[in-house]
PLY file of the C-alpha trace (Angstrom):
ply
format ascii 1.0
element vertex 259
property float x
property float y
property float z
element edge 258
property int vertex1
property int vertex2
end_header
135.30 89.17 136.63
137.49 90.28 133.72
135.30 88.31 131.29
132.20 89.95 132.72
133.87 93.31 132.40
134.67 92.68 128.77
131.07 91.59 128.21
129.72 94.78 129.75
132.17 96.81 127.71
131.09 95.02 124.53
127.41 95.69 125.27
128.23 99.34 125.90
130.09 99.64 122.58
127.25 97.92 120.71
124.67 100.24 122.26
126.87 103.23 121.44
127.18 102.16 117.78
123.45 101.59 117.44
122.60 104.80 119.24
124.82 106.80 116.89
123.39 105.10 113.82
120.07 105.77 112.10
118.51 102.54 113.29
118.37 103.28 117.02
118.56 101.02 120.06
115.74 98.70 119.08
116.25 97.95 115.38
114.11 95.61 113.35
115.88 92.68 111.62
115.44 94.47 108.29
117.09 97.65 109.65
120.00 95.65 111.02
120.47 93.95 107.63
120.45 97.26 105.76
122.71 98.89 108.37
125.21 96.06 108.15
125.30 96.27 104.37
125.79 100.03 104.33
129.29 101.37 103.70
131.03 102.77 106.78
132.40 106.28 106.90
135.97 106.31 105.75
135.74 102.99 103.92
136.89 102.81 100.33
135.84 100.66 97.43
136.72 100.60 93.76
133.18 99.49 92.95
130.14 101.74 93.15
128.17 100.79 96.24
124.41 100.41 96.26
124.05 103.46 98.49
125.93 105.70 96.02
123.64 104.89 93.12
120.64 107.04 92.16
117.40 105.30 93.06
116.33 105.25 89.39
119.47 103.26 88.58
118.87 100.94 91.53
115.32 100.30 90.34
116.46 99.59 86.79
119.27 97.24 87.80
117.42 95.45 90.60
114.37 94.76 88.42
116.28 93.94 85.21
115.74 90.18 85.41
111.98 90.52 85.86
111.80 93.25 83.23
113.46 90.89 80.77
111.04 88.10 81.70
108.02 90.40 81.40
108.97 91.38 77.86
109.20 87.85 76.48
105.84 86.27 77.28
103.20 85.50 74.61
101.28 88.75 75.19
104.24 91.16 74.96
105.59 89.22 71.98
102.33 89.70 70.06
102.23 93.36 71.00
105.80 94.17 69.92
105.49 92.20 66.68
102.21 93.89 65.77
100.42 90.53 65.72
98.01 91.37 68.54
94.46 91.56 67.25
91.96 94.24 68.13
89.96 91.70 70.14
93.05 90.67 72.13
93.92 94.29 72.83
90.40 95.01 74.04
90.53 92.01 76.37
93.82 93.32 77.76
92.59 96.83 78.51
89.33 95.50 79.98
91.47 93.91 82.69
94.09 96.64 82.78
91.62 99.36 83.63
90.70 97.59 86.87
94.11 97.76 88.51
94.97 101.13 87.01
91.86 102.67 88.53
92.71 101.06 91.87
96.27 102.42 91.81
95.03 105.90 90.90
92.54 105.91 93.78
95.17 104.77 96.28
97.68 107.39 95.12
95.09 110.16 95.38
94.17 108.99 98.87
97.74 109.38 100.12
99.22 112.05 97.84
98.41 115.10 99.94
100.04 113.47 102.99
103.04 111.95 101.22
105.85 114.33 100.16
107.18 111.73 97.73
103.88 111.12 95.95
103.13 114.83 95.94
106.47 115.64 94.33
106.39 112.87 91.75
102.84 112.02 90.66
100.80 114.69 88.92
97.27 114.18 87.63
98.48 113.48 84.09
100.17 110.31 85.39
96.91 108.82 86.63
96.36 106.12 84.02
92.75 105.10 84.66
91.25 107.88 82.50
93.37 106.78 79.52
92.01 103.25 79.81
88.49 104.61 80.14
88.98 106.63 76.95
90.13 103.53 75.06
87.21 101.46 76.33
84.83 104.18 75.18
86.52 104.28 71.79
85.98 100.54 71.29
82.46 100.64 72.72
83.14 98.19 75.56
83.15 98.18 79.35
85.68 97.04 81.92
85.83 93.34 82.70
83.10 92.25 85.11
85.54 90.10 87.09
89.29 90.55 87.53
91.66 87.82 86.45
93.64 86.15 89.28
96.67 88.32 88.53
94.64 91.53 88.49
92.87 90.54 91.71
96.22 89.91 93.40
97.59 93.28 92.29
94.45 95.10 93.43
94.83 93.43 96.83
98.46 94.57 96.98
97.38 98.11 96.17
94.72 98.09 98.89
97.32 97.04 101.48
100.11 99.33 100.25
101.69 102.25 102.05
102.61 105.41 100.08
106.17 104.28 99.39
105.00 100.94 98.00
102.47 102.77 95.83
105.31 104.88 94.45
107.31 101.75 93.62
104.33 100.22 91.82
103.70 103.46 89.98
107.36 103.75 88.94
107.05 100.53 86.94
103.72 101.63 85.46
105.12 105.01 84.45
108.27 103.51 82.99
106.25 101.06 80.91
104.97 103.98 78.84
108.35 104.14 77.11
108.00 100.70 75.51
104.23 100.96 75.18
104.59 104.01 72.96
106.55 101.87 70.52
103.89 99.14 70.76
101.17 101.67 69.93
103.02 102.62 66.75
103.33 98.96 65.76
99.63 98.27 66.32
98.53 101.40 64.46
100.56 100.27 61.47
99.32 96.67 61.70
95.69 97.73 61.96
95.95 100.50 59.38
94.75 103.27 61.71
96.05 106.72 62.58
95.72 109.05 65.53
95.71 108.59 69.30
92.14 107.34 69.70
92.06 103.81 71.05
95.71 103.84 72.12
95.79 106.33 75.00
96.46 103.56 77.54
99.66 102.73 75.67
100.71 106.21 74.62
99.26 108.76 77.05
101.82 111.53 76.52
102.57 111.37 72.81
105.68 113.36 71.89
106.08 114.42 75.53
106.83 110.84 76.63
110.61 111.09 76.79
110.77 114.55 78.43
108.20 113.51 81.03
110.07 110.30 81.87
113.40 112.10 82.21
111.78 114.72 84.46
110.21 111.95 86.56
113.56 110.20 87.05
115.33 113.47 87.89
112.74 114.31 90.52
112.86 110.76 91.88
116.65 110.85 92.25
116.42 114.19 94.05
114.26 112.79 96.87
115.96 112.22 100.26
115.19 108.49 100.47
116.76 106.54 103.31
118.43 103.23 102.51
115.45 101.39 103.98
113.07 103.39 101.78
115.19 102.60 98.71
115.01 98.91 99.55
111.22 99.18 99.89
110.95 100.87 96.49
112.97 98.11 94.85
110.82 95.48 96.56
107.65 97.20 95.29
109.07 97.44 91.78
109.83 93.73 91.71
106.36 92.98 93.03
104.85 95.01 90.21
106.80 93.17 87.54
105.76 89.81 88.99
102.12 90.87 88.99
102.30 92.11 85.39
103.82 88.80 84.32
100.96 86.96 86.04
98.37 89.25 84.42
99.84 88.63 80.98
99.88 84.88 81.60
96.23 84.99 82.66
95.32 86.78 79.45
97.37 84.40 77.32
95.55 81.48 78.91
92.18 83.14 78.39
92.99 83.70 74.72
94.56 80.23 74.41
97.79 81.61 73.00
100.76 79.33 72.42
103.31 79.47 75.21
100.76 80.39 77.88
0 1
1 2
2 3
3 4
4 5
5 6
6 7
7 8
8 9
9 10
10 11
11 12
12 13
13 14
14 15
15 16
16 17
17 18
18 19
19 20
20 21
21 22
22 23
23 24
24 25
25 26
26 27
27 28
28 29
29 30
30 31
31 32
32 33
33 34
34 35
35 36
36 37
37 38
38 39
39 40
40 41
41 42
42 43
43 44
44 45
45 46
46 47
47 48
48 49
49 50
50 51
51 52
52 53
53 54
54 55
55 56
56 57
57 58
58 59
59 60
60 61
61 62
62 63
63 64
64 65
65 66
66 67
67 68
68 69
69 70
70 71
71 72
72 73
73 74
74 75
75 76
76 77
77 78
78 79
79 80
80 81
81 82
82 83
83 84
84 85
85 86
86 87
87 88
88 89
89 90
90 91
91 92
92 93
93 94
94 95
95 96
96 97
97 98
98 99
99 100
100 101
101 102
102 103
103 104
104 105
105 106
106 107
107 108
108 109
109 110
110 111
111 112
112 113
113 114
114 115
115 116
116 117
117 118
118 119
119 120
120 121
121 122
122 123
123 124
124 125
125 126
126 127
127 128
128 129
129 130
130 131
131 132
132 133
133 134
134 135
135 136
136 137
137 138
138 139
139 140
140 141
141 142
142 143
143 144
144 145
145 146
146 147
147 148
148 149
149 150
150 151
151 152
152 153
153 154
154 155
155 156
156 157
157 158
158 159
159 160
160 161
161 162
162 163
163 164
164 165
165 166
166 167
167 168
168 169
169 170
170 171
171 172
172 173
173 174
174 175
175 176
176 177
177 178
178 179
179 180
180 181
181 182
182 183
183 184
184 185
185 186
186 187
187 188
188 189
189 190
190 191
191 192
192 193
193 194
194 195
195 196
196 197
197 198
198 199
199 200
200 201
201 202
202 203
203 204
204 205
205 206
206 207
207 208
208 209
209 210
210 211
211 212
212 213
213 214
214 215
215 216
216 217
217 218
218 219
219 220
220 221
221 222
222 223
223 224
224 225
225 226
226 227
227 228
228 229
229 230
230 231
231 232
232 233
233 234
234 235
235 236
236 237
237 238
238 239
239 240
240 241
241 242
242 243
243 244
244 245
245 246
246 247
247 248
248 249
249 250
250 251
251 252
252 253
253 254
254 255
255 256
256 257
257 258
């Protein structure tokens, strides 16, 4: 009887803990995992915990390995070195416009109903029009068929909830920082001046850094739960993996070494 009493007492304590937590009486396995990993009130640590970090820092640190991998494939290497030809660049944006249009459409579908998207994504951040402008400049159209990597990303976008869309968009928006440098390298290599033909790489011009800092500040100010932060990181990592696959598809199409 004493053992049964202890069992009932243990169940009561467990229910009390869950009931007083954010995850409720019927948590999902993912909620339990996040709850268990969260620091308890009154606990102390000399190291910064995940929950005390701004979400922009979490995204940067949690995606660092994939970011590093994405920057060292054949396609990024040719871009950064200025070796990418005009024909290679056109092939890249012909595929890129497909998933950028899809992400724009999905964001616009949910933005009015999503406080996070509404706060963070203005019309200037919709990248599809910049790709369209570049395609027009070069006198070409979007690819008739998506590459496997682009098709996979478009499928992800179609299935995504607003928070996942924000995580995907975070990576896209952040990429403008490095892409602005790439645009400068390609202009020099090709002997051209001006923004025409490079809007997909450098959409904001001199406003790039201020816009990115404002985006991160607004992002960090959002009241994300720990579960929502985990979902954003997951979406960011998904985006990097898809971009790596898209670059590999293009490298294979162009028969570049290392593909």
